[in-house]
C-alpha positions as CSV (number, residue, x, y, z in Angstrom):
1,M,-0.1,0.1,-0.1
2,R,1.2,3.4,-0.9
3,D,1.8,6.3,1.6
4,D,-0.9,8.8,1.2
5,M,1.6,11.7,0.9
6,A,3.2,11.4,-2.5
7,R,6.9,12.7,-2.6
8,V,9.1,13.0,-5.7
9,T,12.7,11.7,-5.3
10,K,13.9,12.3,-8.8
11,V,12.8,14.3,-11.8
12,R,14.2,14.9,-15.1
13,P,12.8,16.0,-18.6
14,A,12.0,13.2,-21.0
15,G,11.6,15.2,-24.1
16,A,9.8,18.6,-24.7
17,R,6.6,17.9,-22.8
18,S,7.3,14.6,-20.7
19,L,9.1,14.0,-17.3
20,R,10.6,11.0,-15.9
21,V,9.6,10.9,-12.2
22,R,10.4,8.6,-9.4
23,F,8.3,8.6,-6.4
24,A,9.3,7.7,-2.7
25,G,8.8,4.0,-2.1
26,V,8.9,3.1,-5.7
27,R,11.8,1.6,-7.4
28,R,11.1,2.5,-11.1
29,E,10.7,5.8,-12.8
30,R,7.4,6.7,-14.5
31,E,7.2,8.7,-17.7
32,L,4.6,11.4,-17.6
33,D,3.4,13.3,-20.7
34,L,2.3,16.7,-19.6
35,T,1.1,17.9,-23.1
36,G,-2.6,17.8,-22.0
37,L,-2.0,19.7,-18.8
38,M,-0.1,22.3,-20.7
39,T,-2.6,22.8,-23.4
40,R,-5.5,22.8,-21.0
41,S,-4.1,25.0,-18.3
42,K,-3.4,28.8,-18.6
43,H,-1.0,28.1,-15.5
44,F,1.2,25.6,-17.5
45,A,0.8,27.1,-20.9
46,P,4.1,29.0,-20.8
47,L,5.8,25.6,-21.0
48,L,4.4,24.7,-24.3
49,D,6.9,26.5,-26.5
50,D,9.7,27.0,-23.9
51,T,11.7,23.7,-23.9
52,E,14.5,25.4,-22.0
53,A,12.3,26.2,-19.1
54,F,10.7,22.9,-19.3
55,A,14.2,21.3,-19.0
56,G,14.8,23.4,-15.9
57,V,12.5,21.2,-13.8
58,N,13.5,20.5,-10.2
59,I,12.2,18.9,-7.1
60,A,10.4,21.5,-4.8
61,E,9.3,21.5,-1.2
62,G,11.4,18.6,0.0
63,G,9.7,16.3,-2.8
64,L,6.1,17.6,-2.4
65,G,6.1,18.7,-5.9
66,V,8.2,20.0,-8.8
67,A,8.8,23.5,-10.0
68,W,10.2,25.2,-13.1
69,P,12.3,28.3,-13.2
70,I,9.7,30.7,-14.4
71,R,6.9,32.8,-12.9
72,T,3.3,33.4,-14.0
73,K,0.8,35.9,-12.8
74,W,-0.3,33.2,-10.3
75,G,3.2,32.8,-8.8
76,R,5.9,30.1,-9.1
77,L,5.1,27.5,-11.7
78,E,4.8,24.0,-9.8
79,I,2.8,21.0,-9.6
80,S,2.3,18.8,-6.6
81,A,3.7,15.3,-6.2
82,S,0.1,14.0,-5.6
83,T,-1.1,15.4,-8.9
84,L,1.9,14.1,-10.7
85,R,1.3,10.7,-9.2
86,R,-2.3,10.7,-10.3
87,I,-1.3,11.6,-13.7
88,A,1.3,8.7,-13.8
89,D,-1.6,6.4,-12.5
90,E,-4.0,7.6,-15.4
91,Q,-1.2,7.0,-18.0
92,E,-0.3,3.6,-16.8
93,P,-0.9,1.2,-19.5
94,A,-3.7,-1.4,-18.7
95,S,-2.5,-4.9,-18.2
């Protein structure tokens, strides 16, 4: 059973709109395609055409999320580890 509090232990870009993420307590990395998030959200839209900024992703808040080195009118551009885990679960291939 997973801990209710998701934490990111490793993050790196895996293309222009995808991340490779490892969560605490999980041995393998997951690849997350964030294209849908970026196209549907004004908050993440700045990443659509800025591959350099997207590549600057880093772990934030002790693993409670990840952040990019840009600011929006809403503040620092970040996403929570729990949201990333939910995206990873949704994108997991059916077995």
